C-alpha positions in Angstrom: 0.0 0.0 0.0 1.3 3.5 -0.9 0.1 6.7 0.7 0.8 9.9 -1.3 1.4 13.2 0.5 1.4 16.8 -0.6 3.3 19.4 1.4 -0.1 20.5 2.9 -0.8 16.9 3.9 2.6 16.7 5.8 1.6 19.8 7.7 -1.5 18.0 8.9 0.1 14.7 9.8 0.3 13.9 13.5 0.4 11.1 16.1 -2.6 10.4 18.3 -2.2 11.4 21.9 -2.8 7.9 23.2 -4.6 4.6 22.7 -7.9 4.6 20.9 -10.4 2.3 22.6 -12.2 1.2 19.4 -9.1 0.4 17.4 -7.9 -1.6 20.4 -11.2 -3.4 20.7 -11.5 -4.2 17.0 -7.9 -5.3 16.7 -8.3 -7.5 19.8 -11.3 -9.2 18.3 -9.2 -10.1 15.2 -6.3 -11.2 17.4 -8.6 -13.4 19.4 -9.5 -15.4 16.3 -5.9 -15.8 15.1 -2.6 -17.4 16.3 -0.1 -14.6 15.3 1.9 -12.8 18.0 2.2 -15.8 20.3 5.0 -14.2 22.3 3.1 -10.9 22.8 -0.5 -12.0 22.8 -0.5 -15.7 23.7 -1.0 -15.2 27.5 -3.7 -12.6 26.8 -5.6 -15.0 24.5 -5.5 -17.8 27.1 -6.8 -15.6 29.9 -9.5 -13.9 27.8 -10.8 -17.2 26.4 -11.1 -18.5 29.9 -12.7 -15.4 31.2 -15.2 -15.2 28.3 -16.3 -18.8 29.0 -16.5 -18.1 32.8 -18.8 -15.1 32.1 -20.9 -16.9 29.5 -19.8 -14.5 26.8 -17.8 -16.8 24.5 -20.8 -17.8 22.3 -22.1 -14.2 22.0 -18.6 -13.0 21.0 -18.3 -15.7 18.4 -21.8 -15.2 17.0 -21.9 -11.4 17.1 -18.4 -9.9 17.0 -16.4 -12.4 15.0 -18.6 -12.0 11.9 -18.4 -8.2 11.9 -14.7 -8.0 12.7 -13.3 -11.2 11.2 -9.6 -12.1 11.0 -9.4 -10.8 7.4 -8.1 -7.9 5.5 -11.4 -6.0 5.8 -13.8 -5.0 8.5 -16.2 -2.0 8.5 -14.8 1.4 9.1 -17.8 2.3 11.2 -16.4 0.1 14.0 -13.5 2.6 14.5 -15.1 6.1 14.6 -13.0 9.1 15.5 -15.0 9.2 18.8 -12.9 6.3 19.9 -10.4 8.9 21.1 -13.0 10.1 23.6 -13.9 6.8 25.2 -16.0 3.7 24.8 -19.5 5.1 25.4 -18.9 8.0 23.0 -17.6 5.6 20.3 -20.6 3.2 20.8 -23.0 6.0 20.5 -21.4 7.0 17.1 -21.5 3.3 15.9 -25.2 2.9 16.9 -26.0 6.1 15.1 -24.5 5.1 11.8 -26.8 5.8 8.9 -28.7 3.0 7.3 -27.0 3.6 3.9 -23.5 3.3 5.4 -24.4 0.2 7.4 -25.7 -1.3 4.2 -22.6 -0.4 2.2 -19.9 -1.4 4.7 -21.5 -4.5 6.2 -22.4 -5.6 2.7 -18.7 -6.0 1.9 -18.4 -8.7 4.6 -18.3 -12.2 3.3 -19.9 -13.7 6.4 -19.8 -17.4 7.2 -22.0 -20.4 8.2 -24.8 -19.1 10.3 -23.7 -15.5 10.2 -25.9 -14.3 7.2 -29.0 -13.5 9.2 -27.1 -11.5 11.8 -25.3 -9.5 9.2 -28.5 -9.0 7.3 -30.1 -7.5 10.4 -27.3 -5.1 10.9 -27.2 -4.1 7.3 -30.9 -3.3 7.5 -30.2 -1.2 10.6 -32.7 -3.2 12.7 -32.9 -1.7 16.2 -32.6 -5.0 18.1 -29.5 -6.0 16.1 -27.8 -2.7 16.8 -28.7 -2.7 20.5 -27.3 -6.3 20.7 -24.1 -5.2 18.9 -23.6 -2.4 21.4 -24.3 -4.6 24.5 -21.9 -7.3 23.2 -19.1 -4.8 22.5 -19.5 -3.3 25.9 -19.5 -6.7 27.6 -16.5 -7.9 25.5 -14.6 -4.7 26.4 -15.2 -5.2 30.1 -13.6 -8.7 30.0 -11.0 -8.5 27.2 -9.8 -4.9 27.1 -10.5 -2.9 30.2 -8.5 -5.2 32.6 -5.4 -4.8 30.4 -5.8 -1.0 29.8 -3.0 0.1 32.1 -0.6 -2.1 30.1 -2.0 -1.0 26.8 -1.7 2.7 27.9 1.9 2.3 29.1 3.0 0.7 25.8 1.2 3.2 23.6 2.2 6.2 25.7 5.8 5.2 25.5 5.6 4.9 21.7 4.0 8.3 21.5 6.9 9.7 23.5 9.4 8.2 21.0 7.4 9.6 18.0 7.3 13.0 19.5 11.1 12.9 20.0 11.5 11.9 16.3 9.2 14.8 15.4 11.2 17.3 17.5 14.5 16.0 16.1 13.6 15.7 12.4 10.2 17.3 11.7 7.5 15.3 10.0 10.1 13.7 7.7 11.9 12.4 10.9 8.6 11.2 12.3 7.6 9.3 9.2 11.1 7.9 8.8 11.0 6.6 12.4 8.5 3.9 11.4 11.0 1.8 9.5 10.9 -1.1 8.8 7.1 -1.5 9.0 6.7 1.6 6.9 9.2 3.2 4.5 9.2 7.0 3.9 10.5 8.6 0.7 8.8 11.9 0.0 6.1 12.0 -1.2 5.2 8.4 -0.6 4.8 6.4 2.6 5.0 2.7 1.7 3.5 -0.1 3.8 5.0 -3.2 2.3 3.2 -5.8 4.5 -0.3 -4.3 4.0 -2.7 -6.8 2.4 -4.1 -4.2 0.1 -2.0 -3.2 -3.0 -3.4 0.2 -3.7 -2.5 3.9 -3.8 -4.1 6.4 -1.4 -3.9 10.1 -2.1 -4.4 12.2 1.0 -6.7 15.2 1.2 -6.1 16.7 4.6 -3.2 14.9 6.3 -2.9 11.6 8.1 -3.5 10.5 11.7 -1.1 7.9 13.0 -2.5 5.8 15.9 -0.3 3.4 17.9 -2.0 0.1 18.9 -1.2 -2.6 21.4 -3.3 -5.3 19.6 -2.2 -4.5 16.0 0.6 -7.0 15.3 0.8 -8.3 11.7 1.0 -4.9 9.9 -0.3 -1.4 10.0 -4.0 -1.1 9.4 -5.8 1.6 7.5 -9.2 3.0 6.7 -10.9 1.2 3.8 -13.0 4.1 2.5 -10.8 6.7 0.7 -13.4 9.3 1.3 -13.0 9.2 5.1 -10.2 11.0 7.0 -7.2 8.8 6.6 -5.7 6.8 9.5 -2.8 4.4 9.8 -2.8 2.2 12.9 0.5 0.7 13.7 1.8 -1.9 16.2 3.8 -0.8 19.3 6.5 -2.6 21.3 5.1 -4.7 24.1 8.3 -4.3 26.1 8.7 -0.5 26.0 12.0 1.0 26.8 14.0 -2.3 26.6 16.1 -1.2 23.7 15.6 2.6 23.6 15.6 4.2 27.0 18.9 4.6 28.8 19.2 2.2 31.6 22.9 2.6 32.2 24.7 3.5 35.4 25.7 6.9 34.0 22.1 8.2 34.2 21.7 6.7 37.7 24.9 8.5 38.8 23.7 11.7 37.2 20.2 11.8 38.8 20.3 9.2 41.5 18.8 5.7 41.3 15.2 6.6 42.2 15.0 9.9 40.4 16.4 8.2 37.2 13.7 5.5 37.6 11.0 8.1 37.9 12.3 9.9 34.8 12.2 6.6 32.9 8.7 6.0 34.1 7.6 9.4 32.8 8.7 8.4 29.3 5.4 6.5 29.1 3.5 9.4 30.6 1.2 9.0 33.6 -0.2 10.4 36.8 1.8 10.5 40.1 0.1 7.3 41.2 0.9 5.6 37.8 4.6 6.5 38.2 4.6 5.4 41.9 3.3 2.0 40.8 5.8 1.6 38.0 8.8 2.5 40.1 7.6 0.8 43.3 7.8 3.7 45.7 5.2 5.8 47.5 3.2 8.5 45.8 4.8 11.0 48.3 8.3 10.0 47.2 7.3 10.1 43.6 5.9 13.6 44.0 9.1 14.8 45.6 11.2 13.5 42.6 8.8 14.8 40.0 9.0 18.3 41.6 12.7 18.3 41.2 12.6 16.9 37.7 10.0 19.5 36.7 12.1 22.4 38.3 15.1 21.1 36.3 13.0 21.3 33.1 13.1 17.5 32.4 9.4 16.9 32.7 6.2 18.8 32.2 3.4 18.4 34.7 -0.2 19.5 34.2 -3.1 19.4 36.7 -6.6 18.3 35.9 -8.9 18.5 39.0 -7.0 16.5 41.6 -4.8 14.6 39.2 -1.3 15.6 38.0 -0.2 14.2 34.6 3.5 14.1 33.9 5.2 13.9 30.4 8.8 14.3 29.2 9.9 17.8 28.2 12.1 18.1 25.1 15.2 18.4 27.5 14.1 15.3 29.3 13.5 13.4 26.1 17.0 14.4 24.8 18.5 13.1 28.1 16.5 9.9 28.3 16.0 8.9 24.7 19.3 10.2 23.3 22.2 8.1 22.0 23.4 5.0 23.9 26.9 4.6 25.1 27.7 2.5 22.0 26.4 5.2 19.7 28.4 7.8 21.7 31.6 5.8 20.9 30.9 6.2 17.2 30.5 10.0 17.5 33.2 12.5 16.7 35.2 14.0 19.6 33.4 17.3 19.1 30.0 15.8 19.3 31.0 13.8 22.4 32.2 17.0 24.0 28.8 18.7 23.3 27.1 15.6 24.8 29.2 15.8 27.9 28.5 19.6 28.2 24.8 18.8 27.9 24.9 16.3 30.7 26.9 18.8 32.8 24.2 21.4 32.2 21.5 18.9 33.4 23.5 18.1 36.4 23.8 21.7 37.3 20.1 22.1 37.0 19.4 19.2 39.3 22.1 19.6 41.9 22.1 23.4 42.0 
């Protein structure tokens, strides 16, 4: 698949702020029917299949959700409305309000399977009972199969967002799009998705939204209808930070063990309670260290009601997500001196 950009499209290309509940739900339904990603999703499949049987949902999911989101190259775009960025209930309201014409068009493209024809016919005809049952089944499936895993999903997705924002700061939109190698290859004006099952050309008319997804594993997914705002949903690492964030002793010496751990935890974004849980220290201790990191300009904290959300600042991202020791060895002496000066500047900020 090839996505063609104009300069105006590049200016309107951005990464989503976090996980989209409906893309995760739809991708997880596909993943549940398949066997790919055994290392990343094998444990989740076993637990979810057990829990679906325990809650008497297994047959409903097979009869109602598998036909509309099959493990295939196509499922209806209406299942992943933009309202998914707002939350489950907002997305379900959008799905259940889909026009009859669109239901007919999109569900009509599904092949169906033995015993699925009547159910898909009812949805295609926009029958109230079928739509209500679809919404109820999606809600129940989400409660068992997605909601319990949301903290993990959010951690992995948020960490990826931090990396993409770092690539954007360092290299602009070209750097952002180039950061998706090897799953996507960027050569202006075309973004090539070599593993995509659809061999077609898409010409953008208003930019591109890039959405990181925990349950997307085989290849990036896209919107089928070229008339809709275009989206690329791409898989994220299930072990965030293992190969990218600095874990070395140098950072621990610079910041102190606990403060360095808090900074690493902020790479995936989160509230003070989230960070405390990741690091394994009390919220009071976490708050102490985030205050120091914020005063040093390494993180950005924003308050919403009684919750404080922490994200990396550009300075913090440069420190945490910058070159590894091996990469430093390959740099010129002048570049290494600038790197050492940068770390000295950070140390001065933190230690006074």
